[in-house]
C-alpha positions in Angstrom: 225.9 29.1 64.3 229.4 30.3 64.9 230.3 32.4 67.9 231.0 36.1 67.6 234.8 36.7 67.6 234.4 39.2 70.3 233.2 36.5 72.7 236.0 34.2 71.7 238.5 36.9 72.3 237.1 37.7 75.7 237.5 34.1 76.8 241.2 34.2 75.6 242.2 37.6 76.8 240.5 38.3 80.2 242.2 35.4 82.1 245.6 36.7 81.0 245.4 40.5 80.9 244.4 43.3 83.2 242.7 45.1 80.2 240.8 43.7 77.3 239.7 46.2 74.6 237.0 45.6 72.0 237.0 48.2 69.1 234.4 47.9 66.4 232.0 49.2 63.9 228.4 49.6 64.5 226.6 46.3 65.1 229.8 44.3 65.4 228.4 42.5 68.4 230.6 43.9 71.1 227.9 44.5 73.6 226.1 41.1 73.1 229.4 39.3 73.4 230.2 41.0 76.7 226.7 40.0 78.0 227.3 36.3 77.1 230.8 36.4 78.6 229.4 37.7 81.9 227.0 34.7 82.0 229.8 32.3 81.0 232.1 33.8 83.7 229.4 33.6 86.4 228.7 29.9 85.6 232.3 29.1 86.5 232.9 31.3 89.5 231.1 32.4 92.7 231.5 35.5 94.8 232.7 37.9 92.1 231.7 41.5 92.1 231.1 42.8 88.5 230.3 46.4 87.7 228.8 47.4 84.3 229.2 51.2 83.7 228.3 53.6 81.0 228.4 57.4 80.7 224.8 57.8 81.9 222.4 55.5 83.6 219.7 56.3 81.1 221.9 55.2 78.2 223.1 52.1 80.1 219.6 51.0 81.0 218.5 51.3 77.3 221.4 49.5 75.9 223.7 47.0 77.6 221.5 46.3 80.6 218.5 45.9 78.4 220.4 43.4 76.2 221.7 41.6 79.3 218.3 41.2 80.9 216.8 40.1 77.6 219.5 37.4 77.2 218.9 36.1 80.7 215.1 35.9 79.9 215.7 34.2 76.6 217.7 31.5 78.2 215.3 31.0 81.1 217.8 32.1 83.8 216.2 35.4 84.8 214.3 35.7 88.1 212.8 38.8 89.7 213.9 37.7 93.2 217.6 37.9 92.1 217.1 41.4 90.7 217.4 44.3 93.1 216.0 47.1 91.0 216.4 49.7 93.8 220.1 49.1 94.1 220.5 48.2 90.4 222.1 44.9 90.9 221.5 41.3 89.9 222.7 38.1 91.6 223.7 35.6 89.0 224.9 32.1 90.2 226.2 33.6 93.4 227.9 36.6 91.8 226.8 40.3 92.2 226.4 42.3 89.0 225.9 46.0 89.6 225.0 48.5 86.8 225.1 52.3 87.0 226.0 55.4 85.1 228.9 57.8 85.6 226.3 60.4 86.4 225.9 58.7 89.8 228.9 60.1 91.9 228.2 57.9 94.9 228.6 54.8 92.8 231.7 56.1 91.0 233.6 57.4 94.0 232.4 55.1 96.7 232.8 51.5 95.6 235.3 48.8 94.4 234.8 45.7 92.4 236.6 42.6 91.0 235.7 43.2 87.3 234.8 46.5 85.6 233.0 46.6 82.3 233.0 50.0 80.5 230.3 50.1 77.8 231.1 52.7 75.1 234.2 53.6 77.1 235.2 56.4 74.7 232.3 58.5 76.1 233.6 58.4 79.6 235.9 61.2 80.9 239.4 60.8 82.2 238.4 62.1 85.6 235.9 59.3 86.0 238.5 56.7 84.7 240.9 57.9 87.5 238.2 57.0 90.0 237.1 53.6 88.5 240.4 52.0 87.5 242.3 52.1 90.9 239.2 50.7 92.6 239.1 47.6 90.3 240.9 44.6 91.8 241.3 42.4 88.8 240.1 42.8 85.3 238.8 45.7 83.1 236.9 45.2 79.8 236.3 48.2 77.6 234.2 48.3 74.4 234.2 51.4 72.2 233.8 52.6 68.7 236.7 54.6 67.2 234.9 57.9 66.9 237.7 59.5 68.9 239.5 62.8 68.9 243.1 62.8 68.0 244.1 62.5 71.6 242.1 60.4 74.1 242.8 58.7 77.5 242.1 55.4 75.8 245.2 55.7 73.6 247.5 54.7 76.5 245.6 51.4 76.9 245.4 50.8 73.1 249.1 50.9 72.9 249.7 48.5 75.8 246.8 46.2 75.1 246.0 46.2 71.4 242.3 45.8 70.8 240.4 43.3 68.9 238.9 45.2 65.9 235.7 43.7 64.5 233.0 44.9 62.0 229.4 44.1 61.3 230.6 41.5 58.8 231.8 39.3 61.6 228.5 39.4 63.5 226.7 36.2 62.4 223.4 37.4 63.9 222.6 40.4 61.7 219.7 40.3 59.3 220.0 41.1 55.6 218.1 44.3 56.2 220.5 45.5 58.9 223.5 44.8 56.6 221.9 46.6 53.7 221.2 49.6 56.0 224.8 49.8 57.1 226.3 49.4 53.6 224.0 52.1 52.2 226.4 54.6 53.9 229.5 53.5 52.0 229.5 56.8 50.2 230.1 58.7 53.5 233.9 58.4 53.9 234.2 59.2 57.6 231.1 57.4 58.7 232.1 54.3 56.7 235.6 54.3 58.1 234.5 54.5 61.7 231.1 52.9 61.8 231.4 50.6 58.8 235.0 49.3 59.1 235.7 50.0 62.8 238.9 51.9 62.1 240.0 55.1 63.7 240.0 57.8 61.1 240.8 61.5 61.1 237.8 63.3 59.6 238.5 64.9 56.2 237.2 68.3 55.3 235.3 68.9 58.5 234.3 72.5 59.2 235.0 72.7 62.9 238.3 71.3 64.0 239.0 73.6 66.9 237.4 71.5 69.6 238.5 69.1 72.3 236.9 67.1 75.1 236.8 68.6 78.6 234.7 69.7 81.5 232.1 72.4 81.3 233.0 75.6 83.2 230.0 75.8 85.6 231.2 79.2 86.9 230.2 81.0 83.6 226.8 82.3 82.7 225.1 79.8 80.4 222.1 79.6 78.1 220.7 76.9 75.8 220.2 76.4 72.1 217.5 74.3 70.5 216.7 72.7 67.2 213.5 70.8 66.3 212.6 67.7 64.4 210.3 64.8 64.6 210.2 61.6 62.5 213.6 61.7 60.8 215.5 64.6 62.5 215.8 64.8 66.2 214.8 67.6 68.6 217.8 68.7 70.5 219.0 70.9 73.4 222.5 72.1 74.0 223.9 74.0 77.0 226.5 76.7 76.0 228.8 79.1 77.9 231.3 81.6 76.6 234.5 82.7 78.3 235.3 86.0 76.5 238.6 86.5 78.3 239.9 83.0 77.4 238.1 82.9 74.0 236.6 79.5 74.9 233.1 78.2 74.2 231.8 75.4 76.4 229.2 73.0 75.0 227.2 70.2 76.6 224.6 68.0 74.8 221.4 67.8 76.9 219.2 65.7 74.7 219.0 64.4 71.1 215.7 62.5 70.5 213.4 61.7 67.6 209.6 61.6 67.9 209.2 64.3 70.6 205.8 66.1 70.9 205.4 69.5 72.3 204.8 68.3 75.9 207.9 66.0 75.7 210.1 69.0 74.6 208.6 71.1 77.4 209.3 68.5 80.1 212.8 67.9 78.9 213.5 71.6 78.6 212.3 72.2 82.1 214.4 69.3 83.3 217.6 70.5 81.8 217.3 74.3 81.4 214.8 75.2 84.2 214.2 78.9 83.9 217.3 79.7 81.9 217.1 81.2 78.5 216.6 78.9 75.5 217.2 80.2 71.9 215.3 78.1 69.5 215.2 77.7 65.7 213.0 80.6 64.4 211.8 78.4 61.6 209.5 76.8 64.2 207.7 79.9 65.5 204.5 78.1 66.3 206.2 75.5 68.5 208.3 78.2 70.2 205.0 80.2 70.9 203.4 77.1 72.4 206.4 76.5 74.6 206.4 80.1 75.7 202.7 79.8 76.7 203.5 76.7 78.7 205.9 78.9 80.8 209.3 78.4 79.3 211.8 81.2 78.9 212.4 80.7 75.2 213.0 83.0 72.2 213.6 82.5 68.5 217.0 83.1 67.0 217.4 85.8 64.5 218.6 84.7 61.1 220.2 86.9 58.4 221.0 86.3 54.7 224.5 85.1 55.5 223.7 83.6 58.9 225.1 80.1 58.6 228.4 81.0 57.0 229.1 84.0 59.4 228.0 81.9 62.4 230.4 79.1 61.5 233.2 81.6 61.1 232.5 82.9 64.5 232.7 79.4 66.0 235.9 78.7 64.2 237.5 81.7 65.9 237.3 80.1 69.4 238.4 76.9 71.1 235.3 74.8 71.8 235.3 72.5 74.9 232.8 69.6 74.5 231.8 67.4 77.5 232.7 63.7 77.2 229.0 62.6 77.3 228.0 64.8 74.3 228.2 61.8 72.0 226.0 63.1 69.3 227.7 66.5 69.3 231.0 64.8 68.9 229.7 62.7 66.0 228.4 65.9 64.3 231.7 67.7 64.8 233.5 64.8 63.2 231.0 64.7 60.3 230.0 68.3 59.5 231.7 69.1 56.2 231.3 71.5 53.3 228.9 70.7 50.5 230.5 73.5 48.4 233.7 74.6 50.1 234.5 77.3 47.5 231.3 79.1 48.4 231.3 78.0 52.0 228.0 76.1 51.9 227.9 73.3 54.5 226.0 70.0 54.0 222.5 70.1 55.4 223.2 67.2 57.8 225.0 66.6 61.1 223.9 70.0 62.3 221.1 69.3 64.8 223.4 70.4 67.7 225.8 72.6 65.8 223.0 74.9 64.6 221.7 75.5 68.2 225.3 75.9 69.3 225.5 78.8 66.9 222.2 80.2 68.1 223.2 80.1 71.8 226.8 81.3 71.3 225.7 84.3 69.2 223.2 85.3 71.8 225.8 85.1 74.5 228.3 87.0 72.4 225.8 89.7 71.6 224.8 90.5 75.2 225.2 94.2 75.8 225.7 94.9 72.1 222.3 94.3 70.7 221.3 91.0 69.1 223.5 89.9 66.2 222.2 88.0 63.3 222.6 84.2 63.8 
């Protein structure tokens, strides 16, 4: 079977260039190719320090590190004695591979390495990049999908080091079912352009364009918004603050998960929101009541006859700052469009974080004035 072109490109580019960029659609094989390239590199060298980094350790452990460990096991080269699970490192043929998330300040600010690998680099903030890049002695590999805002720190490197762009069609390891699932979304123009063809594309007809990526202002009072799902739709939690003087809303995605039961939602809410107020979707009063009895400070939103349209108009009136790690919120903002623009009816999709953003913002904006309809 032929090699994935991402792997071939890594072999050609990394020895010659400080930066190697892999841009691609969903399932284009970027991550797997990087894993195989690390093994290939470690067979030929000794004493190299390699760091694999993603926006959060939870995401990293469930994606690229899981793939890497599975590949080592499949090829019979994984041994527990070489895996320091406390320090999150692995010794491969005399080379040290460390893996961590950007949510570990000690790792980000306090170490250097020979080779840096950024998995889903588009989800990492510029502040973190400014810590990682100067502490990397030799080579930097970045894989990303092109779901990017109009301006992003990665643009500078794209211009200097043009990326290899690949799609699912060039991945020889996909099954027919996987290909069919991807191609079933050809009728979604933005999704297909970004996740099907691997091309950067400005969203067309999106409702909320007044947002940018930035840091959350932790000095402001904050509350949380929540939406509920189970088998198909996710349950979500979003942290929201509103600076009335500057007319800026701050939003941070806390979780976005399918298949959560009441206890799971309770535990995640306590982990992220603690005793702070959560405003949940009033369509799930039974669930909200159960969470209240379990000790959470949670209340239902109030919906009016024109709640969605008026709520979106309110959001459009402010700048929205979205944290870099809020990957599902960014995807929703890039995909949330009008079903009927004339009558201002949005599609009933890509709203699992946007809806609770409305709930929380409206509650913040109504403090001291009585609760407005959401």
